[in-house]
C-alpha positions in Angstrom: 24.1 11.1 26.2 23.4 12.9 29.8 20.0 12.0 31.3 18.2 14.1 34.1 15.1 13.3 36.2 12.4 14.9 38.0 9.4 14.0 39.9 5.9 15.3 38.4 2.6 14.6 39.8 4.0 11.6 41.7 6.2 9.9 39.0 9.7 9.9 37.7 9.9 12.2 34.6 12.7 11.8 32.0 13.9 15.3 31.6 15.1 14.7 27.9 17.3 17.7 26.5 16.2 19.1 22.9 19.1 17.4 21.3 18.2 13.7 22.8 14.1 14.2 21.7 15.1 15.2 18.4 17.5 12.4 18.1 15.0 9.6 19.5 12.3 11.0 16.7 14.8 10.8 14.0 15.4 7.1 14.8 11.5 6.6 14.7 10.9 8.7 11.4 13.7 6.6 9.7 12.0 3.3 10.7 8.3 4.4 9.6 9.6 6.1 6.3 11.8 2.8 5.7 8.8 0.3 7.0 6.3 2.3 4.5 8.9 1.9 1.5 9.3 -1.7 2.1 5.6 -2.4 2.4 4.8 -0.7 -0.6 7.8 -2.2 -2.8 6.6 -5.8 -1.7 2.9 -5.1 -2.4 3.7 -6.4 -6.0 4.6 -9.7 -4.4 2.1 -10.0 -2.0 0.0 -13.1 -2.9 -3.1 -12.8 -0.3 -5.8 -11.0 -1.6 -6.8 -9.6 2.2 -2.9 -8.2 2.5 -3.1 -7.1 -0.9 -5.8 -5.1 -0.4 -5.4 -3.5 3.1 -1.3 -3.2 3.3 -1.3 0.3 1.7 -3.5 1.1 4.4 -1.0 0.4 6.7 1.9 2.3 5.3 -0.4 5.1 4.4 -0.9 5.2 8.2 2.8 5.1 8.3 3.5 8.0 6.2 0.9 9.8 8.3 3.2 9.2 11.6 6.5 9.4 9.8 5.3 13.2 8.7 4.2 14.3 12.0 7.5 12.9 13.5 9.4 14.8 10.6 7.4 18.0 11.3 8.3 17.9 15.0 12.3 17.1 14.0 12.4 19.7 12.3 10.9 22.1 15.3 13.2 21.3 17.4 15.8 22.9 15.5 16.9 20.3 13.2 17.9 21.4 9.8 15.9 20.0 6.9 19.0 18.5 5.4 19.5 16.6 8.8 16.3 14.8 9.0 17.5 12.7 5.6 20.7 12.8 6.2 23.4 11.1 9.1 21.2 8.1 9.8 22.8 5.5 11.9 24.2 3.0 9.3 23.3 -0.1 11.0 19.8 0.8 11.6 19.5 1.8 7.7 21.2 -1.5 6.9 19.2 -3.3 8.7 15.9 -2.0 7.4 17.0 -2.5 4.0 17.1 -6.2 4.4 13.3 -6.5 5.3 12.2 -6.4 1.6 14.1 -9.6 1.2 11.5 -12.0 2.6 10.6 -14.6 0.3 7.0 -14.7 1.0 3.8 -13.1 2.7 4.5 -14.8 5.9 8.2 -13.3 6.3 7.1 -10.3 5.3 4.5 -10.1 8.1 7.2 -11.9 10.6 9.7 -9.5 10.0 7.8 -6.4 10.0 4.8 -6.6 12.4 6.1 -9.3 14.8 9.4 -7.7 15.4 9.8 -4.1 14.0 6.2 -2.7 14.4 6.0 -4.7 17.7 9.6 -3.0 19.0 8.5 0.6 17.6 5.3 0.4 19.4 7.0 -0.4 22.8 9.3 2.5 22.3 6.6 4.9 21.7 5.0 3.7 24.6 7.9 4.2 26.7 8.9 7.6 24.9 5.4 9.0 25.9 5.8 7.6 29.6 9.1 9.2 30.1 8.8 12.4 28.4 8.0 15.8 30.2 4.4 16.5 30.0 5.1 20.3 29.3 8.7 20.8 27.6 7.5 18.0 24.7 3.8 18.3 24.9 3.7 18.7 21.1 4.8 15.6 20.5 2.9 13.8 23.1 0.1 15.3 21.4 0.7 13.3 18.3 2.7 10.5 19.5 0.2 9.2 22.5 -2.3 7.9 19.5 0.8 5.8 18.1 0.9 2.7 19.8 -2.8 1.7 19.8 -2.7 2.5 15.9 0.1 0.2 15.7 -1.3 -2.4 17.9 -4.7 -2.4 15.4 -2.0 -3.1 12.6 -0.5 -6.0 14.4 -4.1 -7.6 15.5 -5.2 -7.0 11.6 -2.3 -8.9 10.3 -2.2 -11.8 13.0 -6.0 -12.3 12.0 -5.1 -12.7 8.7 -2.3 -15.0 9.3 -4.4 -17.3 11.7 -7.7 -17.1 9.7 -6.9 -16.8 6.3 -3.5 -17.5 5.2 -1.9 -21.1 4.6 0.4 -22.0 7.3 3.8 -21.2 6.8 6.7 -21.6 9.1 8.5 -17.9 9.1 9.9 -18.6 12.2 13.8 -18.8 11.3 13.3 -15.3 9.4 11.6 -14.1 12.6 14.4 -15.1 14.7 17.1 -13.5 12.2 15.6 -10.7 12.2 14.9 -10.3 16.1 18.8 -11.0 16.4 19.7 -8.7 13.7 17.6 -5.9 15.3 18.7 -6.5 18.9 22.4 -6.9 17.8 22.5 -3.6 16.5 21.0 -1.6 19.8 17.0 -2.0 18.6 15.3 1.0 17.2 16.8 3.4 19.4 20.3 2.3 19.6 21.3 0.7 22.9 24.6 -0.5 23.9 25.1 -3.9 22.9 27.5 -6.6 24.1 30.1 -8.1 21.8 28.2 -11.2 21.6 24.7 -9.3 20.7 27.0 -7.3 17.9 28.4 -10.9 16.6 25.0 -11.9 16.7 24.0 -9.2 14.4 26.7 -9.6 11.9 26.0 -13.2 11.7 22.2 -12.3 10.8 23.4 -10.1 8.2 25.3 -12.6 6.7 22.5 -15.0 6.8 20.1 -13.0 4.8 22.6 -12.0 2.2 23.4 -15.5 1.9 19.9 -17.2 1.9 17.9 -14.4 0.5 18.2 -12.9 -2.8 18.4 -8.9 -3.4 14.7 -7.8 -4.2 13.8 -6.7 -7.8 10.8 -6.0 -9.6 9.3 -8.8 -10.3 8.0 -9.6 -14.0 4.6 -10.8 -12.9 2.4 -9.6 -10.2 1.5 -12.3 -7.4 -2.2 -13.1 -7.1 -3.7 -15.1 -4.5 -3.7 -19.2 -5.4 -7.3 -19.1 -4.5 -8.4 -17.4 -7.5 -8.3 -19.3 -11.0 -5.4 -17.8 -13.3 -6.7 -15.4 -15.9 -4.7 -13.6 -18.3 -6.7 -10.5 -18.3 -9.3 -8.7 -16.1 -10.7 -6.9 -19.5 -13.9 -8.5 -20.9 -13.8 -9.0 -24.6 -17.1 -7.2 -25.6 -18.3 -3.6 -24.4 -20.9 -3.3 -21.7 -24.2 -2.4 -23.2 -27.2 -3.1 -20.9 -27.4 -1.3 -17.6 -26.9 -4.7 -15.7 -23.8 -5.1 -17.7 -22.3 -1.5 -17.1 -23.0 -1.9 -13.3 -21.4 -5.5 -13.3 -18.6 -4.4 -15.5 -17.7 -0.8 -13.7 -17.2 -3.2 -10.6 -14.8 -5.4 -12.1 -12.9 -2.6 -13.2 -12.8 -0.7 -9.8 -11.6 -4.6 -8.9 -8.6 -4.5 -11.3 -7.3 -1.2 -9.9 -5.2 -3.3 -7.4 -2.3 -2.7 -10.2 -2.7 1.1 -9.5 -2.0 0.5 -5.8 1.0 -1.6 -6.6 2.5 0.7 -9.3 2.8 3.8 -6.5 4.0 1.3 -4.2 6.9 -0.2 -6.3 7.9 3.6 -7.1 8.0 4.5 -3.3 10.7 1.3 -2.8 12.4 1.9 -6.4 13.0 5.8 -6.2 15.1 6.2 -2.9 16.2 9.8 -3.3 13.2 11.5 -4.0 12.1 14.3 -1.4 9.6 13.5 1.1 6.6 14.8 -0.1 6.8 12.3 -3.0 6.6 9.3 -0.3 3.8 10.7 1.4 1.7 11.8 -1.6 2.5 8.2 -3.2 1.4 6.4 -0.1 -2.0 8.0 -0.3 -2.2 7.5 -3.9 -1.7 3.8 -3.3 -4.2 3.5 -0.3 -6.7 5.5 -2.2 -6.6 3.1 -5.3 -7.6 0.1 -2.8 -10.4 1.8 -1.5 -11.5 2.0 -5.2 -10.7 -1.9 -5.3 -13.1 -2.3 -2.2 -15.8 -0.5 -3.9 -16.0 -2.8 -6.6 -15.4 -5.9 -4.4 -18.6 -4.6 -2.2 -20.7 -4.3 -5.2 -19.8 -7.8 -6.6 -20.3 -9.5 -3.2 -23.8 -7.8 -2.9 -24.7 -9.3 -6.1 -23.2 -12.8 -4.9 -20.1 -13.2 -6.9 -17.2 -14.2 -5.9 -13.7 -12.3 -5.9 -11.3 -14.5 -8.2 -13.7 -17.0 -8.9 -16.7 -15.7 -10.7 -14.5 -12.8 -11.8 -10.9 -12.7 -12.7 -8.2 -10.6 -11.1 -5.5 -10.0 -13.2 -3.0 -7.0 -13.8 -3.0 -6.9 -18.0 -1.6 -3.1 -17.3 1.4 -4.4 -15.2 1.8 -7.1 -17.3 1.7 -5.2 -20.7 4.7 -3.3 -19.3 6.8 -5.6 -17.3 6.7 -8.4 -20.3 8.0 -5.4 -22.5 11.1 -4.6 -20.6 9.3 -1.6 -18.4 9.6 -0.6 -15.3 8.3 1.4 -12.3 8.2 4.7 -14.3 6.6 2.7 -16.8 4.0 2.0 -14.9 3.7 5.3 -13.3 3.5 7.1 -16.6 0.6 4.6 -17.8 -1.4 5.3 -14.5 -1.3 9.0 -15.0 -2.2 8.3 -18.7 -5.5 6.5 -17.5 -6.3 9.2 -14.9 -5.9 12.4 -17.4 -9.4 11.2 -18.8 -10.6 10.5 -15.4 -12.8 13.5 -14.1 -14.9 13.8 -17.8 -15.4 9.7 -17.7 -16.0 9.7 -14.0 -18.7 12.9 -14.2 -20.4 10.8 -17.3 -20.6 7.2 -15.1 -22.1 9.3 -11.8 -25.0 10.7 -14.0 -25.4 7.5 -15.8 -25.7 5.2 -12.9 -28.1 7.7 -11.2 -30.5 7.4 -14.1 -29.8 3.3 -13.3 -31.2 4.3 -10.0 -27.9 2.8 -8.8 -27.1 5.3 -6.5 -24.5 2.9 -4.1 -22.3 2.7 -7.4 -23.2 6.5 -8.1 -21.5 7.4 -4.8 -18.7 5.2 -5.1 -17.9 6.9 -8.6 -18.4 10.1 -6.8 -15.7 9.2 -4.4 -13.3 8.0 -7.2 -13.9 11.0 -9.1 -12.6 13.1 -6.0 -9.6 10.8 -5.4 -8.6 10.9 -9.3 -8.5 14.8 -9.2 -5.6 14.6 -6.4 -3.9 11.9 -8.2 -3.8 14.0 -11.4 -1.7 16.5 -9.5 0.3 13.7 -7.9 1.2 12.2 -11.4 1.8 15.5 -13.0 4.4 16.7 -10.4 6.2 13.3 -10.1 6.5 12.3 -13.3 7.8 15.8 -14.4 10.3 15.8 -11.5 11.4 12.3 -12.8 11.7 13.4 -16.7 13.4 16.6 -15.4 10.9 18.9 -16.6 10.8 17.5 -20.2 7.2 17.4 -20.7 7.5 16.0 -24.2 9.5 13.4 -23.3 6.5 12.5 -20.4 4.2 12.5 -22.7 5.8 10.5 -25.1 6.5 7.7 -22.6 3.0 8.0 -21.8 1.5 6.9 -25.1 4.2 4.2 -25.7 2.8 2.7 -22.5 -0.6 3.2 -23.4 0.0 1.4 -26.6 1.9 -1.4 -25.2 -1.5 -2.0 -23.0 -3.8 -1.8 -25.7 -1.6 -4.4 -27.6 -1.3 -6.8 -25.1 -5.1 -6.8 -24.4 -5.8 -7.4 -28.0 -3.4 -10.2 -28.0 -5.2 -11.8 -25.0 -8.5 -11.7 -26.9 -7.5 -13.0 -30.0 -6.4 -16.4 -28.4 -8.8 -16.5 -24.7 -12.7 -16.4 -24.7 -12.7 -15.3 -21.1 -13.7 -18.4 -20.0 -15.0 -19.4 -17.5 -15.8 -15.9 -16.2 -17.8 -15.2 -19.2 -20.4 -17.8 -18.5 -20.6 -17.3 -14.7 -20.6 -13.3 -15.2 -23.6 -13.7 -18.0 -25.5 -16.1 -15.6 -25.0 -14.2 -12.3 -26.3 -11.0 -14.5 -29.5 -12.8 -15.7 -30.3 -13.5 -11.7 -29.6 -10.0 -11.1 -31.9 -8.7 -13.5 -34.6 -11.1 -12.6 -34.5 -10.0 -8.9 -34.5 -6.5 -10.0 -37.6 -6.9 -12.3 -39.4 -8.7 -9.5 -38.5 -6.0 -7.1 -39.6 -3.3 -9.4 -43.0 -5.5 -9.8 -43.5 -5.7 -6.0 -43.2 -2.1 -5.8 -45.2 -1.4 -8.5 -48.0 -3.3 -7.0 -47.8 -1.9 -3.5 -47.9 1.5 -4.8 -50.8 0.7 -7.1 
């Protein structure tokens, strides 16, 4: 690859050709896309609650960067087919290994300590060396990338240092770093024979020591939480306070609705780019809904996973019946078909309670679900080869599995210790509310 340089405003500027620029951007795009897919696929086995809620935000950001890169690549005379094809096979193989991390600590070590760290440095180098006139459209968006990735890395370090139990991931980190260096890094630099041999050795170590990733039969949950077979309460909410609290609990359970699209992002490796872009947003939205419920419950003094259960009966109802990611996506879409009408009614109901915070949460949830309906219909039809009747059939089968699972659980489990803790807390909430209303009435009088 030929290189030319020029002096611009007193500094050395790399005069990249269109071919050189698009070639580098294509490698960056591949890394962003595959890291996004890895984090999506791994989400179902991430145990730490903070990471479970926040990694979808990261891989949604990754998808935005990938989309900007992809658009720019095609502007630089790359036919659309070349954006997704003819990648460096060594880089492709390396990226496919990242999901074999055996726990949360290894996942973070490989992706954040090694891959994202180098990606950030390569973005900085690209920006520093780019011609500010020739490649201005790239610089316009790429200049923001290093800071964004640094924020992701800082967040992960904070969670790992202050929340996660100590776990030694140094061996995995070293193997991944040696592997990446041995293939020339993200940009494909020349390597020595020794580095090439080290990469081959690292690959063999991973193949030998870390099993191929498969969809787990059970979703991981934080070990700090009290185990539970279901999050669904055994009785319907009746009083306003019950409706408020149980709505927040249902929002917490939407963590599975982020994990399902994440799993599909990983498992379906031959989809159009727009599929990955849409589902990354879908997963991120669902974790926003989780945080809506968490915020409300914490305001009332509930401890997540202790006072209220965090479990994925939706996931379990499919996985334990031989279902796969397509079944999960079909169930998710089936739930969301009824969403708009239910959300409109719920919004009005919470306004009547005077609970404007939950009403606002429902309002934004409603807006998100309208987008998700479009995503679900579009991509499920795609997977069912436009066979609408087959899609409907699978959706109803998955819904029946879900209802049967919940019914079976309630036959043998009385929702304890959560039922008692929730009931006690609701009495306190109602008492505090009545006292506040009495004070307001006295002051107005």
